All heavy atoms as an XYZ file, in Angstrom:
994
protein
N      97.505     18.524     73.294
C      98.350     17.438     72.834
C      98.238     17.362     71.316
O      97.165     17.200     70.781
C      97.851     16.166     73.540
C      98.531     14.927     73.199
S      98.169     13.473     74.246
C      96.565     13.672     74.915
N      99.335     17.489     70.591
C      99.301     17.422     69.139
C      99.639     16.017     68.679
O     100.324     15.271     69.350
C     100.284     18.426     68.534
O     101.601     18.002     68.741
N      99.160     15.656     67.475
C      99.368     14.301     66.974
C     100.843     13.982     66.790
O     101.229     12.829     66.830
C      98.597     14.091     65.670
O      99.075     14.982     64.680
N     101.703     15.014     66.582
C     103.123     14.756     66.409
C     103.783     14.246     67.692
O     104.832     13.629     67.648
C     103.852     16.028     65.948
C     103.542     16.389     64.516
C     102.922     17.766     64.408
O     103.276     18.644     65.189
O     102.076     17.944     63.525
N     103.196     14.525     68.833
C     103.797     14.095     70.090
C     103.079     12.877     70.671
O     103.346     12.482     71.788
C     103.782     15.234     71.122
O     102.432     15.593     71.388
C     104.568     16.425     70.630
N     102.175     12.293     69.914
C     101.454     11.118     70.383
C     102.030      9.857     69.749
O     102.417      9.850     68.586
C      99.970     11.218     70.034
C      99.278     12.356     70.747
C      97.845     12.530     70.287
O      97.460     11.962     69.255
O      97.119     13.262     70.965
N     102.080      8.792     70.526
C     102.524      7.486     70.059
C     101.402      6.504     70.322
O     100.806      6.515     71.395
C     103.793      7.044     70.820
O     104.828      8.008     70.593
C     104.275      5.684     70.361
N     101.117      5.662     69.341
C     100.128      4.615     69.549
C     100.823      3.431     70.209
O     101.840      2.944     69.706
C      99.491      4.196     68.227
C      98.680      5.265     67.514
C      98.086      4.709     66.228
C      97.581      5.822     68.411
N     100.278      3.000     71.337
C     100.862      1.907     72.115
C      99.828      0.796     72.273
O      98.684      1.051     72.684
C     101.307      2.382     73.517
C     102.318      3.530     73.432
C     101.830      1.220     74.350
C     103.727      3.115     73.075
N     100.231     -0.426     71.953
C      99.416     -1.612     72.186
C      99.838     -2.200     73.522
O     101.014     -2.509     73.723
C      99.646     -2.634     71.066
C      99.005     -3.966     71.309
C      97.647     -4.137     71.129
C      99.768     -5.056     71.707
C      97.052     -5.376     71.340
C      99.182     -6.291     71.927
C      97.819     -6.461     71.744
N      98.888     -2.332     74.458
C      99.178     -2.950     75.752
C      98.422     -4.266     75.846
O      97.288     -4.375     75.368
C      98.867     -2.011     76.943
C      99.697     -0.738     76.845
C      97.393     -1.667     77.035
N      99.027     -5.267     76.461
C      98.474     -6.622     76.440
C      98.446     -7.297     77.815
O      97.993     -8.428     77.938
C      99.297     -7.499     75.487
C     100.773     -7.470     75.801
C     101.316     -8.362     76.719
C     101.609     -6.536     75.205
C     102.668     -8.313     77.041
C     102.949     -6.484     75.511
C     103.477     -7.380     76.423
O     104.812     -7.336     76.733
N      98.921     -6.609     78.851
C      99.013     -7.252     80.162
C      98.633     -6.323     81.285
O      97.522     -5.814     81.348
N      99.564     -6.083     82.186
C      99.273     -5.344     83.417
C      98.963     -3.868     83.193
O      98.493     -3.199     84.110
C     100.429     -5.479     84.429
O     101.620     -4.949     83.840
C     100.637     -6.937     84.830
N      99.201     -3.348     81.997
C      98.847     -1.963     81.690
C      97.404     -1.824     81.201
O      96.890     -0.717     81.090
C      99.793     -1.379     80.638
C     101.224     -1.101     81.103
C     102.118     -0.777     79.911
C     101.248      0.030     82.110
N      96.737     -2.944     80.917
C      95.348     -2.874     80.466
C      94.450     -2.321     81.565
O      94.752     -2.443     82.751
C      94.827     -4.263     80.059
C      95.486     -4.822     78.827
C      94.784     -6.063     78.292
C      94.688     -7.190     79.284
N      94.114     -8.418     78.680
N      93.341     -1.736     81.153
C      92.368     -1.194     82.096
C      91.949     -2.285     83.083
O      91.688     -3.411     82.692
C      91.139     -0.672     81.360
C      91.445      0.529     80.474
C      90.291      0.902     79.594
N      89.972     -0.260     78.759
C      88.803     -0.453     78.170
N      87.839      0.423     78.290
N      88.587     -1.524     77.433
N      91.930     -1.927     84.371
C      91.528     -2.864     85.407
C      92.659     -3.693     85.993
O      92.454     -4.439     86.938
N      93.863     -3.552     85.454
C      95.009     -4.311     85.951
C      95.921     -3.416     86.786
O      95.771     -2.201     86.822
C      95.766     -4.961     84.787
C      95.039     -6.139     84.201
C      93.983     -5.959     83.328
C      95.394     -7.432     84.539
C      93.299     -7.033     82.791
C      94.720     -8.524     84.015
C      93.667     -8.320     83.133
N      96.893     -4.026     87.439
C      97.684     -3.350     88.475
C      98.522     -2.166     88.001
O      98.846     -1.297     88.803
C      98.565     -4.365     89.209
S      99.847     -5.121     88.197
N      98.883     -2.095     86.746
C      99.698     -0.979     86.260
C      98.917     -0.013     85.369
O      99.503      0.888     84.766
C     100.921     -1.500     85.512
C     101.930     -2.163     86.430
C     103.175     -2.505     85.687
N     104.196     -2.976     86.611
C     105.365     -3.419     86.235
N     105.690     -3.456     84.953
N     106.243     -3.821     87.122
N      97.612     -0.189     85.287
C      96.775      0.661     84.429
C      96.879      2.134     84.803
O      96.755      3.011     83.943
C      95.327      0.202     84.485
N      97.151      2.418     86.078
C      97.230      3.814     86.520
C      98.351      4.584     85.818
O      98.320      5.802     85.762
C      97.404      3.892     88.045
C      98.666      3.300     88.553
N      98.819      1.941     88.761
C      99.841      3.869     88.875
C     100.055      1.712     89.200
N     100.687      2.861     89.274
N      99.312      3.881     85.237
C     100.385      4.560     84.498
C      99.879      5.165     83.187
O     100.594      5.942     82.555
C     101.548      3.607     84.233
C     102.251      3.175     85.480
N     102.895      4.061     86.329
C     102.403      1.960     86.033
C     103.417      3.400     87.337
N     103.137      2.118     87.189
N      98.668      4.802     82.780
C      98.073      5.374     81.570
C      97.052      6.464     81.880
O      96.375      6.954     80.981
C      97.433      4.261     80.729
C      98.451      3.389     79.990
C      97.819      2.104     79.496
C      99.090      4.154     78.848
N      96.975      6.878     83.140
C      96.077      7.969     83.523
C      96.443      9.221     82.723
O      97.616      9.577     82.608
C      96.188      8.247     85.036
O      95.802      7.068     85.738
C      95.301      9.406     85.449
N      95.441      9.859     82.151
C      95.670     11.064     81.356
C      95.936     10.779     79.893
O      96.013     11.706     79.081
N      96.083      9.511     79.522
C      96.283      9.134     78.126
C      94.926      8.755     77.535
O      93.928      8.683     78.247
C      97.292      7.989     78.025
C      98.609      8.264     78.721
C      99.282      9.564     78.283
O      99.279      9.921     77.107
N      99.851     10.285     79.240
N      94.874      8.480     76.239
C      93.603      8.233     75.569
C      93.462      6.776     75.134
O      94.214      6.305     74.278
C      93.463      9.148     74.329
O      93.640     10.509     74.748
C      92.104      8.983     73.678
N      92.483      6.091     75.735
C      92.134      4.742     75.287
C      91.414      4.879     73.958
O      90.467      5.659     73.825
C      91.225      4.053     76.314
C      90.631      2.758     75.815
C      91.397      1.605     75.769
C      89.322      2.716     75.363
C      90.857      0.413     75.298
C      88.771      1.527     74.890
C      89.551      0.373     74.856
N      91.857      4.117     72.946
C      91.238      4.203     71.621
C      90.292      3.040     71.335
O      89.192      3.255     70.842
C      92.318      4.277     70.540
C      93.249      5.488     70.625
C      94.355      5.388     69.584
C      92.462      6.779     70.466
N      90.738      1.813     71.623
C      89.914      0.647     71.280
C      90.561     -0.618     71.807
O      91.758     -0.650     72.093
C      89.772      0.539     69.760
N      89.753     -1.669     71.892
C      90.329     -2.999     72.078
C      91.061     -3.315     70.788
O      90.687     -2.836     69.711
C      89.242     -4.022     72.351
C      88.610     -3.853     73.720
C      87.626     -4.961     73.993
C      87.041     -4.804     75.390
N      86.091     -5.877     75.692
N      92.117     -4.133     70.884
C      92.940     -4.387     69.712
C      93.406     -5.839     69.694
O      93.485     -6.491     70.736
C      94.143     -3.445     69.707
N      93.740     -6.306     68.488
C      94.226     -7.675     68.284
C      95.389     -7.622     67.299
O      95.304     -6.960     66.258
C      93.113     -8.582     67.727
C      93.621     -9.992     67.490
C      91.902     -8.595     68.652
N      96.465     -8.331     67.617
C      97.637     -8.364     66.736
C      97.454     -9.381     65.607
O      96.605    -10.262     65.679
C      98.909     -8.758     67.507
O      98.810    -10.136     67.893
C      99.143     -7.869     68.713
N      98.309     -9.264     64.633
C      98.439    -10.331     63.635
C      98.951    -11.566     64.375
O      99.539    -11.438     65.453
C      99.422     -9.928     62.548
C      98.920     -8.791     61.681
C      99.767     -8.681     60.413
N      99.284     -7.612     59.572
C      98.219     -7.703     58.763
N      97.523     -8.818     58.712
N      97.850     -6.685     58.032
N      98.794    -12.769     63.818
C      99.225    -13.987     64.524
C     100.736    -14.224     64.423
O     101.187    -15.277     63.972
C      98.415    -15.086     63.835
C      98.189    -14.566     62.448
C      98.047    -13.065     62.598
N     101.508    -13.244     64.859
C     102.969    -13.304     64.764
C     103.654    -13.221     66.117
O     104.846    -12.925     66.182
C     103.491    -12.149     63.904
C     102.964    -12.203     62.488
O     102.586    -13.253     61.995
N     102.930    -11.062     61.834
N     102.913    -13.483     67.201
C     103.445    -13.222     68.533
C     103.071    -14.342     69.501
O     102.072    -15.029     69.316
C     102.900    -11.884     69.067
C     103.115    -10.752     68.099
C     102.129    -10.389     67.190
C     104.339    -10.088     68.043
C     102.342     -9.374     66.269
C     104.553     -9.076     67.133
C     103.551     -8.717     66.240
O     103.775     -7.727     65.331
N     103.880    -14.479     70.541
C     103.565    -15.358     71.661
C     103.680    -14.553     72.935
O     104.506    -13.638     73.033
C     104.523    -16.552     71.727
C     104.366    -17.598     70.626
C     105.458    -18.651     70.735
C     102.987    -18.243     70.671
N     102.860    -14.912     73.914
C     102.895    -14.257     75.212
C     103.257    -15.312     76.250
O     102.686    -16.391     76.271
C     101.520    -13.637     75.509
C     101.497    -12.748     76.709
S     100.001    -11.699     76.821
C      98.681    -12.799     76.390
N     104.228    -14.965     77.105
C     104.713    -15.871     78.133
C     104.364    -15.351     79.518
O     104.301    -14.143     79.744
C     106.228    -16.051     78.019
C     106.616    -16.887     76.835
C     106.844    -16.306     75.596
C     106.742    -18.264     76.953
C     107.193    -17.081     74.497
C     107.082    -19.044     75.864
C     107.307    -18.452     74.636
O     107.642    -19.217     73.547
N     104.161    -16.286     80.438
C     103.860    -15.961     81.828
C     105.170    -15.731     82.565
O     105.929    -16.675     82.806
C     103.062    -17.102     82.464
C     102.585    -16.778     83.863
O     103.138    -15.853     84.500
O     101.663    -17.464     84.328
N     105.447    -14.491     82.920
C     106.679    -14.123     83.633
C     106.420    -13.997     85.138
O     107.204    -13.386     85.856
C     107.227    -12.812     83.077
S     107.650    -12.866     81.334
N     105.330    -14.569     85.606
C     104.970    -14.471     87.018
C     103.851    -13.484     87.211
O     102.698    -13.801     86.956
N     104.191    -12.275     87.616
C     103.175    -11.246     87.861
C     102.827    -10.440     86.619
O     101.982     -9.546     86.676
C     103.651    -10.308     88.969
C     103.798    -10.996     90.301
C     104.232    -10.042     91.398
O     104.362     -8.824     91.140
O     104.451    -10.527     92.510
N     103.463    -10.737     85.513
C     103.218     -9.995     84.278
C     103.508    -10.892     83.082
O     104.254    -11.877     83.195
C     104.083     -8.728     84.218
C     105.563     -9.016     84.353
C     106.343     -9.270     83.227
C     106.178     -9.053     85.599
C     107.694     -9.554     83.348
C     107.524     -9.327     85.727
C     108.275     -9.581     84.596
O     109.608     -9.867     84.720
N     102.958    -10.558     81.916
C     103.257    -11.326     80.715
C     104.425    -10.716     79.949
O     104.768     -9.547     80.152
C     101.973    -11.203     79.905
C     101.492     -9.831     80.238
C     101.857     -9.619     81.697
N     105.012    -11.513     79.076
C     106.061    -11.031     78.199
C     105.734    -11.393     76.757
O     105.475    -12.560     76.450
N     105.703    -10.414     75.892
C     105.395    -10.602     74.480
C     106.685    -10.801     73.697
O     107.672    -10.082     73.923
C     104.659     -9.363     73.953
C     104.136     -9.423     72.520
C     102.970    -10.393     72.424
C     103.713     -8.032     72.059
N     106.682    -11.780     72.790
C     107.819    -11.997     71.890
C     107.289    -12.225     70.475
O     106.151    -12.664     70.292
C     108.708    -13.192     72.325
C     109.311    -12.962     73.701
C     107.944    -14.493     72.280
N     108.128    -11.943     69.492
C     107.779    -12.213     68.096
C     108.040    -13.688     67.816
O     109.076    -14.226     68.196
C     108.626    -11.331     67.146
C     108.360    -11.693     65.692
C     108.359     -9.856     67.394
N     107.076    -14.339     67.165
C     107.245    -15.721     66.726
C     106.406    -15.892     65.470
O     105.214    -16.182     65.531
C     106.817    -16.712     67.813
C     107.214    -18.135     67.474
O     107.104    -18.532     66.286
O     107.629    -18.861     68.386
N     107.034    -15.699     64.324
C     106.333    -15.734     63.040
C     105.784    -17.133     62.742
O     104.701    -17.278     62.203
C     107.267    -15.266     61.893
C     107.792    -13.852     62.155
C     106.560    -15.343     60.542
C     106.739    -12.786     62.255
N     106.521    -18.187     63.110
C     106.126    -19.560     62.778
C     104.993    -20.091     63.651
O     104.065    -20.713     63.149
C     107.324    -20.490     62.863
C     108.351    -20.227     61.786
C     109.522    -21.191     61.849
O     109.369    -22.289     62.426
O     110.581    -20.840     61.317
N     105.064    -19.888     64.959
C     104.091    -20.472     65.879
C     103.202    -19.438     66.551
O     102.433    -19.772     67.455
C     104.815    -21.273     66.973
C     105.573    -22.454     66.405
O     105.040    -23.121     65.490
O     106.693    -22.718     66.874
N     103.285    -18.196     66.127
C     102.586    -17.115     66.800
C     101.078    -17.197     66.723
O     100.507    -17.913     65.889
N     100.459    -16.460     67.633
C      99.004    -16.336     67.688
C      98.668    -14.847     67.722
O      99.536    -14.001     67.924
C      98.409    -17.043     68.938
C      98.707    -18.534     68.897
C      98.920    -16.420     70.225
N      97.406    -14.537     67.552
C      96.942    -13.161     67.697
C      96.765    -12.870     69.183
O      96.133    -13.647     69.895
C      95.610    -12.959     66.967
O      95.799    -13.052     65.575
N      97.323    -11.762     69.641
C      97.265    -11.369     71.045
C      96.204    -10.283     71.210
O      96.148     -9.324     70.430
C      98.638    -10.848     71.519
C      99.739    -11.898     71.282
C      98.587    -10.397     72.980
C      99.564    -13.197     72.037
N      95.386    -10.423     72.251
C      94.344     -9.449     72.540
C      94.870     -8.393     73.507
O      95.592     -8.713     74.453
C      93.135    -10.143     73.154
C      92.505    -11.162     72.235
C      91.378    -11.902     72.907
O      90.584    -11.305     73.618
N      91.308    -13.191     72.672
N      94.507     -7.150     73.264
C      94.951     -6.076     74.141
C      94.160     -4.811     73.901
O      92.998     -4.856     73.494
N      94.822     -3.693     74.135
C      94.195     -2.384     74.000
C      95.123     -1.432     73.252
O      96.345     -1.518     73.391
C      93.906     -1.786     75.376
C      92.977     -2.601     76.222
C      92.807     -2.072     77.634
O      93.559     -1.156     78.058
O      91.916     -2.578     78.323
N      94.541     -0.534     72.501
C      95.285      0.486     71.772
C      95.101      1.822     72.473
O      93.967      2.241     72.747
C      94.794      0.569     70.329
C      95.510      1.565     69.434
C      96.992      1.207     69.288
C      94.833      1.617     68.071
N      96.215      2.471     72.769
C      96.223      3.756     73.474
C      97.006      4.786     72.678
O      98.004      4.460     72.036
C      96.904      3.595     74.835
C      96.075      2.864     75.839
C      95.897      1.506     75.933
C      95.311      3.444     76.891
N      95.070      1.227     76.988
C      94.697      2.391     77.598
C      95.095      4.756     77.309
C      93.885      2.608     78.692
C      94.287      4.981     78.405
C      93.679      3.903     79.088
N      96.575      6.028     72.761
C      97.337      7.158     72.262
C      98.026      7.780     73.473
O      97.359      8.192     74.432
C      96.414      8.173     71.588
O      97.161      9.273     71.132
N      99.351      7.830     73.426
C     100.143      8.232     74.589
C     101.042      9.406     74.205
O     101.733      9.363     73.186
C     100.992      7.035     75.097
C     101.802      7.407     76.312
C     100.086      5.830     75.390
N     101.036     10.454     75.046
C     101.888     11.617     74.777
C     103.339     11.318     75.152
O     103.652     10.260     75.708
C     101.355     12.872     75.465
C     101.335     12.789     76.989
O     102.137     12.028     77.587
O     100.507     13.490     77.600
N     104.246     12.252     74.819
C     105.688     12.040     75.045
C     106.014     11.745     76.506
O     106.814     10.853     76.806
C     106.484     13.264     74.577
C     106.551     13.402     73.082
C     107.363     14.619     72.668
O     108.513     14.743     73.129
O     106.837     15.424     71.899
N     105.412     12.490     77.417
C     105.657     12.278     78.842
C     105.173     10.883     79.258
O     105.837     10.191     80.031
C     104.937     13.362     79.654
C     105.228     13.310     81.128
C     104.543     14.461     81.863
C     104.808     14.384     83.358
N     104.103     15.451     84.080
N     104.023     10.469     78.721
C     103.489      9.141     79.018
C     104.374      8.033     78.486
O     104.586      7.011     79.161
N     104.910      8.212     77.286
C     105.820      7.206     76.711
C     107.071      7.095     77.566
O     107.557      5.990     77.850
C     106.168      7.530     75.237
C     107.292      6.639     74.732
C     104.929      7.389     74.358
N     107.600      8.224     78.006
C     108.781      8.210     78.871
C     108.498      7.444     80.165
O     109.316      6.629     80.606
C     109.207      9.649     79.179
O     110.311      9.656     80.032
N     107.331      7.677     80.753
C     106.948      6.958     81.967
C     106.815      5.461     81.697
O     107.330      4.630     82.459
C     105.634      7.511     82.527
C     105.037      6.740     83.714
C     105.981      6.762     84.912
C     103.670      7.289     84.069
N     106.138      5.102     80.613
C     105.974      3.681     80.288
C     107.321      3.010     80.033
O     107.545      1.866     80.444
C     105.053      3.503     79.083
C     103.589      3.883     79.281
C     102.810      3.677     77.988
C     102.963      3.098     80.419
N     108.230      3.716     79.370
C     109.576      3.166     79.152
C     110.255      2.869     80.492
O     110.935      1.848     80.633
C     110.443      4.127     78.338
C     110.110      4.128     76.848
O     109.255      3.333     76.408
O     110.717      4.944     76.129
N     110.056      3.744     81.474
C     110.627      3.507     82.804
C     109.956      2.321     83.481
O     110.627      1.448     84.029
C     110.471      4.748     83.688
C     111.348      5.896     83.294
C     111.082      7.133     84.149
O     110.198      7.167     84.993
N     111.870      8.175     83.909
N     108.629      2.287     83.450
C     107.858      1.208     84.084
C     108.243     -0.148     83.483
O     108.369     -1.139     84.203
C     106.341      1.478     83.919
C     105.511      0.253     84.262
C     105.914      2.667     84.763
N     108.448     -0.189     82.177
C     108.761     -1.438     81.480
C     110.255     -1.769     81.475
O     110.648     -2.798     80.951
C     108.225     -1.384     80.050
C     106.713     -1.264     79.978
C     105.996     -2.475     80.573
O     106.432     -3.611     80.328
O     105.001     -2.283     81.293
N     111.068     -0.929     82.073
C     112.497     -1.217     82.188
C     113.245     -1.225     80.866
O     114.147     -2.037     80.661
N     112.887     -0.308     79.967
C     113.549     -0.252     78.658
C     115.046      0.000     78.806
O     115.865     -0.669     78.171
C     112.875      0.798     77.741
C     113.683      1.028     76.474
C     111.443      0.360     77.407
N     115.435      0.940     79.651
C     116.864      1.257     79.837
C     117.634      0.070     80.415
O     118.822     -0.103     80.127
C     117.027      2.478     80.737
N     116.946     -0.763     81.196
C     117.588     -1.936     81.805
C     117.504     -3.162     80.905
O     117.935     -4.251     81.283
C     116.929     -2.259     83.152
C     117.138     -1.204     84.216
C     116.142     -0.037     84.107
O     115.202     -0.097     83.290
O     116.327      0.946     84.845
N     116.908     -3.008     79.709
C     116.753     -4.076     78.728
C     115.840     -5.203     79.209
O     115.997     -6.353     78.817
C     118.111     -4.628     78.278
C     118.032     -5.290     76.919
O     117.273     -4.858     76.051
N     118.785     -6.351     76.735
N     114.866     -4.882     80.082
C     113.848     -5.876     80.458
C     112.852     -6.021     79.319
O     112.412     -7.103     78.992
C     113.121     -5.476     81.728
C     113.962     -5.507     82.964
C     115.126     -6.197     83.161
C     113.707     -4.812     84.181
N     115.601     -5.973     84.421
C     114.747     -5.129     85.075
C     112.699     -3.970     84.606
C     114.807     -4.629     86.363
C     112.756     -3.467     85.889
C     113.805     -3.800     86.758
N     112.443     -4.887     78.771
C     111.530     -4.837     77.638
C     112.077     -3.834     76.630
O     112.839     -2.933     76.996
C     110.125     -4.377     78.085
C     109.338     -5.437     78.794
C     109.553     -5.694     80.138
C     108.384     -6.183     78.123
C     108.836     -6.673     80.809
C     107.662     -7.159     78.780
C     107.885     -7.412     80.121
N     111.689     -3.999     75.367
C     112.000     -3.000     74.343
C     110.679     -2.522     73.746
O     109.710     -3.274     73.693
C     112.884     -3.603     73.252
O     112.178     -4.610     72.537
N     110.652     -1.275     73.338
C     109.463     -0.720     72.680
C     109.722     -0.709     71.187
O     110.583      0.004     70.695
C     109.155      0.688     73.207
C     107.933      1.312     72.547
C     107.508      2.622     73.188
N     108.592      3.490     73.581
C     109.174      4.391     72.789
N     108.793      4.513     71.534
N     110.146      5.162     73.256
N     108.957     -1.535     70.472
C     109.159     -1.703     69.035
C     107.814     -1.836     68.329
O     106.791     -2.088     68.970
C     110.009     -2.954     68.771
C     111.442     -2.784     69.259
O     112.112     -1.853     68.783
O     111.869     -3.568     70.125
N     107.813     -1.709     66.992
C     106.560     -1.803     66.247
C     105.866     -3.161     66.424
O     106.520     -4.191     66.590
C     106.994     -1.610     64.795
C     108.259     -0.815     64.891
C     108.936     -1.334     66.130
N     104.543     -3.117     66.376
C     103.704     -4.305     66.438
C     102.670     -4.188     65.323
O     102.282     -3.072     64.949
C     103.029     -4.448     67.831
C     102.069     -3.311     68.101
C     102.355     -5.797     68.009
N     102.248     -5.320     64.774
C     101.260     -5.314     63.701
C      99.895     -5.711     64.251
O      99.753     -6.776     64.845
C     101.658     -6.287     62.603
C     102.950     -5.917     61.899
C     103.271     -6.912     60.811
O     102.596     -6.855     59.756
O     104.150     -7.750     61.031
N      98.909     -4.850     64.021
C      97.552     -5.110     64.466
C      96.666     -5.536     63.301
O      96.859     -5.099     62.167
C      96.944     -3.858     65.108
C      97.625     -3.286     66.339
C      96.828     -2.097     66.858
C      97.802     -4.334     67.418
N      95.691     -6.376     63.624
C      94.635     -6.725     62.679
C      93.478     -5.755     62.887
O      92.913     -5.212     61.953
C      94.120     -8.159     62.927
C      95.194     -9.187     62.625
C      92.870     -8.438     62.101
C      94.821    -10.589     63.041
N      93.141     -5.576     64.159
C      91.981     -4.776     64.520
C      92.326     -3.957     65.750
O      92.816     -4.528     66.721
C      90.805     -5.714     64.799
C      89.544     -4.966     65.134
O      89.373     -3.828     64.746
N      88.675     -5.612     65.877
N      92.109     -2.677     65.751
C      91.601     -1.905     64.623
C      92.700     -1.642     63.602
O      93.885     -1.623     63.944
C      91.154     -0.601     65.273
C      92.077     -0.435     66.431
C      92.357     -1.829     66.922
N      92.293     -1.453     62.375
C      93.239     -1.085     61.333
C      93.601      0.384     61.531
O      92.715      1.219     61.661
C      92.628     -1.300     59.962
N      94.860      0.678     61.626
C      95.322      2.055     61.793
C      96.388      2.362     60.761
O      97.084      1.465     60.294
C      95.866      2.323     63.222
C      94.761      2.228     64.248
C      96.983      1.373     63.563
N      96.498      3.630     60.409
C      97.459      4.044     59.393
C      98.750      4.590     59.976
O      99.586      5.078     59.239
C      96.826      5.096     58.471
C      95.696      4.517     57.650
O      95.740      3.347     57.281
N      94.686      5.311     57.378
N      98.886      4.545     61.291
C     100.095      5.023     61.956
C     100.831      3.829     62.555
O     100.215      2.812     62.857
C      99.726      5.967     63.104
C      99.044      7.239     62.685
C      98.585      7.987     63.924
O      97.406      8.044     64.202
N      99.529      8.540     64.673
N     102.133      3.971     62.763
C     102.860      2.903     63.452
C     102.320      2.721     64.873
O     101.925      3.685     65.530
C     104.302      3.409     63.493
C     104.386      4.467     62.448
C     103.008      5.067     62.351
N     102.284      1.480     65.312
C     101.874      1.133     66.667
C     103.043      0.413     67.320
O     103.708     -0.405     66.682
C     100.622      0.224     66.654
C     100.220     -0.156     68.073
C      99.466      0.899     65.921
N     103.302      0.716     68.586
C     104.389      0.079     69.323
C     103.846     -0.779     70.459
O     102.739     -0.550     70.949
C     105.338      1.133     69.898
C     106.151      1.806     68.849
N     105.730      2.940     68.198
C     107.353      1.490     68.326
C     106.646      3.297     67.316
N     107.634      2.438     67.362
N     104.647     -1.754     70.847
C     104.346     -2.600     72.003
C     105.648     -2.816     72.751
O     106.741     -2.568     72.226
C     103.761     -3.941     71.563
N     105.526     -3.293     73.977
C     106.702     -3.611     74.786
C     106.969     -5.108     74.707
O     106.108     -5.920     75.051
C     106.494     -3.144     76.235
C     106.543     -1.644     76.341
C     105.393     -0.877     76.277
C     107.772     -0.986     76.463
C     105.443      0.501     76.340
C     107.835      0.396     76.525
C     106.667      1.133     76.463
O     106.735      2.512     76.519
N     108.162     -5.452     74.206
C     108.571     -6.846     74.004
C     109.517     -7.290     75.111
O     110.477     -6.580     75.441
C     109.291     -7.006     72.656
C     108.381     -6.787     71.475
C     108.267     -5.538     70.884
C     107.638     -7.831     70.959
C     107.437     -5.331     69.799
C     106.805     -7.642     69.862
C     106.715     -6.392     69.292
O     105.887     -6.192     68.214
N     109.278     -8.483     75.616
C     110.109     -9.072     76.660
C     111.480     -9.410     76.084
O     111.595     -9.993     75.015
C     109.427    -10.328     77.205
C     110.133    -10.956     78.359
C     110.297    -10.269     79.547
C     110.626    -12.243     78.268
C     110.949    -10.852     80.628
C     111.270    -12.837     79.343
C     111.432    -12.144     80.523
N     112.540     -9.050     76.809
C     113.904     -9.267     76.347
C     114.606    -10.425     77.071
O     115.741    -10.751     76.767
C     114.732     -7.984     76.519
C     114.214     -6.825     75.701
C     114.222     -7.141     74.215
O     115.269     -7.336     73.627
N     113.044     -7.222     73.614
N     113.916    -11.053     78.010
C     114.519    -12.146     78.769
C     114.414    -13.478     78.060
O     113.827    -13.611     76.983
N     114.964    -14.486     78.692
C     114.941    -15.856     78.186
C     113.576    -16.473     78.488
O     113.154    -16.519     79.637
C     116.061    -16.650     78.868
C     116.144    -18.088     78.397
O     115.455    -18.466     77.421
O     116.915    -18.853     79.016
N     112.897    -16.969     77.473
C     111.577    -17.571     77.660
C     111.634    -19.101     77.673
O     110.596    -19.746     77.783
C     110.575    -17.088     76.580
C     110.366    -15.584     76.685
C     111.036    -17.483     75.188
N     112.821    -19.656     77.609
C     112.994    -21.107     77.508
C     112.200    -21.883     78.551
O     111.576    -22.890     78.242
C     114.486    -21.488     77.613
O     115.222    -20.745     76.648
C     114.685    -22.971     77.405
N     112.190    -21.415     79.792
C     111.534    -22.157     80.874
C     110.218    -21.522     81.326
O     109.689    -21.873     82.380
C     112.489    -22.303     82.059
C     113.747    -23.022     81.686
N     113.774    -24.360     81.381
C     115.013    -22.579     81.531
C     115.007    -24.719     81.065
N     115.780    -23.651     81.139
N     109.702    -20.604     80.515
C     108.420    -19.961     80.849
C     107.288    -20.642     80.093
O     107.482    -21.158     78.997
C     108.462    -18.475     80.472
C     109.505    -17.616     81.174
C     109.468    -16.190     80.617
C     109.298    -17.623     82.673
N     106.100    -20.641     80.678
C     104.951    -21.214     79.982
C     104.237    -20.136     79.180
O     104.239    -18.961     79.542
C     103.995    -21.907     80.941
O     103.813    -21.173     82.099
N     103.637    -20.577     78.106
C     102.869    -19.658     77.262
C     101.601    -19.245     77.980
O     101.018    -20.003     78.739
C     102.521    -20.328     75.938
C     103.734    -20.557     75.070
C     103.313    -21.127     73.744
N     104.479    -21.455     72.938
C     104.404    -22.009     71.750
N     103.240    -22.303     71.218
N     105.507    -22.272     71.083
N     101.174    -18.026     77.712
C      99.989    -17.465     78.371
C      98.770    -17.416     77.483
O      97.780    -16.807     77.858
C     100.287    -16.042     78.856
O     101.236    -16.077     79.876
N      98.822    -17.983     76.309
C      97.683    -17.902     75.403
C      97.615    -16.560     74.713
O      98.628    -15.888     74.527
N      96.395    -16.149     74.377
C      96.236    -14.925     73.590
C      95.685    -13.741     74.371
O      95.615    -12.639     73.859
C      95.315    -15.203     72.399
O      94.012    -15.518     72.870
N      95.289    -13.979     75.636
C      94.679    -12.902     76.404
C      95.112    -13.008     77.861
O      94.769    -13.972     78.540
C      93.153    -12.984     76.304
C      92.458    -11.783     76.918
O      93.054    -10.723     77.119
N      91.194    -11.943     77.221
N      95.867    -12.008     78.352
C      96.331    -11.997     79.734
C      95.161    -11.698     80.649
O      94.543    -10.650     80.556
C      97.432    -10.947     79.913
C      97.989    -10.893     81.288
C      97.712     -9.978     82.254
C      98.926    -11.799     81.875
N      98.416    -10.256     83.395
C      99.179    -11.362     83.192
C      99.587    -12.936     81.416
C     100.050    -12.018     84.061
C     100.456    -13.586     82.266
C     100.681    -13.126     83.569
N      94.863    -12.641     81.530
C      93.726    -12.464     82.414
C      94.125    -12.550     83.893
O      93.299    -12.379     84.754
C      92.603    -13.495     82.143
C      92.000    -13.237     80.774
C      93.119    -14.917     82.239
N      95.396    -12.783     84.168
C      95.853    -12.901     85.554
C      95.789    -11.533     86.220
O      96.409    -10.590     85.757
C      97.290    -13.429     85.604
C      97.807    -13.642     87.013
C      99.242    -14.118     87.000
C      99.304    -15.590     86.730
N     100.651    -16.145     86.922
N      95.037    -11.417     87.290
C      94.934    -10.150     88.014
C      95.975    -10.180     89.109
O      96.012    -11.105     89.921
C      93.526     -9.953     88.604
C      93.464     -8.656     89.388
C      92.491     -9.958     87.502
N      96.857     -9.169     89.114
C      97.925     -9.116     90.123
C      97.849     -7.832     90.897
O      97.292     -6.869     90.461
C      99.308     -9.233     89.460
O      99.461     -8.204     88.504
C      99.483    -10.587     88.820
């Protein structure tokens, strides 16, 4: 696997180690626990969380940083429903660890008006 085909992905919910979708990261490389800048909110979408950008009221979100190859990114895009516009894969800003490469996360594209906030760390086991 060459660095040109690897993407750094920040995961914050069901893709984290020990959660129900973690198996989709089998064969990829866990790098470190990670924390975002305080520019995001996480909402409870039922069985999974949804991350959104909120510069004014945002908090730092806890998650994990992974190095994912092209095939893995394609799989994650399918799992997260990128083509169906459930989630989008876009850049995210981390505080820790500091990295010199772009990092992406999956952002919820639905309406959060009637959803409750999930705090900074998704702990619901599904």
